[in-house]
VEXLUMLO-928143 format. One record per residue (C-alpha): residue number from 1; residue in three letters; x, y, z. Coordinates in Angstrom, 3 decimals. Example, Ala and Ser with C-alpha at 12.3 -4.5 7.8 and 13.67 -1.06 7.14 Angstrom:
REM residues 2
   num   residu          u          v          w
     1      ala     12.300     -4.500      7.800
     2      ser     13.670     -1.060      7.140
This chain:
REM residues 92
   num   residu          u          v          w
     1      met    107.082     83.845    116.443
     2      ser    109.499     86.646    117.137
     3      thr    108.498     90.298    117.099
     4      leu    110.498     90.988    113.964
     5      leu    108.836     88.090    112.162
     6      ala    105.375     89.274    113.270
     7      ile    106.092     92.785    111.976
     8      asn    107.300     91.289    108.692
     9      his    104.072     89.279    108.327
    10      leu    101.951     92.335    109.101
    11      leu    103.806     94.505    106.584
    12      asn    103.504     91.817    103.899
    13      phe     99.799     91.512    104.661
    14      val     99.085     95.234    104.206
    15      ala    101.477     95.747    101.260
    16      pro     98.752     95.145     98.600
    17      ala     96.456     97.625    100.380
    18      phe     99.243    100.202    100.446
    19      ala    100.071     99.698     96.765
    20      val     96.471     99.813     95.541
    21      ala     95.675    102.902     97.627
    22      leu     98.782    104.670     96.371
    23      leu     98.076    103.759     92.738
    24      met     94.449    104.894     92.999
    25      val     95.440    108.303     94.296
    26      ala     98.296    108.664     91.827
    27      gly     96.034    107.610     88.958
    28      ser     93.413    110.139     89.952
    29      gln     96.101    112.834     89.973
    30      val     96.976    111.903     86.387
    31      phe     93.533    111.296     84.903
    32      asp     91.320    113.726     86.827
    33      arg     93.611    116.546     87.913
    34      lys     90.988    119.182     88.616
    35      arg     89.038    117.202     91.208
    36      ala     92.039    115.329     92.571
    37      arg     94.014    118.488     93.324
    38      ser     91.187    119.835     95.451
    39      gln     91.387    116.681     97.613
    40      gly     95.175    116.465     97.909
    41      trp     97.083    113.214     98.505
    42      ile     96.936    112.448    102.206
    43      lys     93.198    112.218    102.860
    44      pro     92.276    110.043     99.832
    45      phe     95.294    107.808    100.421
    46      ala     94.434    107.319    104.096
    47      ile     90.783    106.561    103.342
    48      asn     91.669    104.109    100.570
    49      phe     94.347    102.439    102.698
    50      val     91.924    101.869    105.583
    51      ile     89.247    100.547    103.220
    52      cys     91.711     98.262    101.423
    53      thr     93.076     96.902    104.693
    54      thr     89.531     96.217    105.861
    55      val     88.819     94.307    102.638
    56      leu     91.955     92.217    103.154
    57      leu     90.924     91.457    106.746
    58      cys     87.426     90.477    105.616
    59      gly     88.914     88.200    102.965
    60      leu     91.108     86.592    105.593
    61      val     88.110     85.988    107.863
    62      val     85.813     84.716    105.108
    63      phe     88.277     82.447    103.310
    64      gly     90.510     81.585    106.258
    65      asp     93.564     82.186    104.103
    66      asp     95.432     85.215    102.837
    67      gly     96.007     85.894     99.167
    68      lys     92.860     84.582     97.506
    69      ile     92.127     86.050     94.077
    70      trp     88.567     86.944     95.130
    71      thr     89.965     89.096     97.902
    72      tyr     92.265     90.951     95.527
    73      gly     89.427     91.429     93.051
    74      ala     87.229     92.875     95.776
    75      leu     90.164     95.029     96.872
    76      val     90.419     96.675     93.454
    77      val     86.663     97.101     92.957
    78      ile     86.018     98.575     96.394
    79      ser     89.068    100.829     96.203
    80      ala     87.968    102.167     92.819
    81      thr     84.471    102.744     94.181
    82      ser     85.795    104.622     97.200
    83      gln     88.013    106.790     94.981
    84      phe     84.990    107.519     92.778
    85      leu     83.039    108.593     95.854
    86      ile     85.911    110.628     97.324
    87      leu     86.298    112.618     94.093
    88      arg     82.509    112.923     93.682
    89      ala     82.999    111.860     90.079
    90      trp     79.303    111.291     89.453
    91      arg     78.907    115.075     89.157
    92      gly     80.643    114.916     85.806
C-alpha cells in the first residue's frame, strides 16, 4: 500500500468522526446559544472528534470490520452524551 493510499484510508476512516463532531458543535450553537458560546468551537470540537475517533477504533477492534451500523449508532450516542457533558446541560 502506498503512502497516498494509506492517507486516503485514514481520512476516510475518520471522516464520520469529523462530521459528527462538527455537527454536534454546530447544532449546539444553534439550539443552545448561551451555553455554547461560553465554550467556543475549538475545544468542544476537539473533544468530540477524539471521542468519536476512539469509538470508531473500538468498533473496528470489536467487530473486526469498519462501517458497522452498531459502531455508527454508538458514535452518535456517545458524541451526544459528551456534548451534553461539555455544555453542562443538566444544570438546566
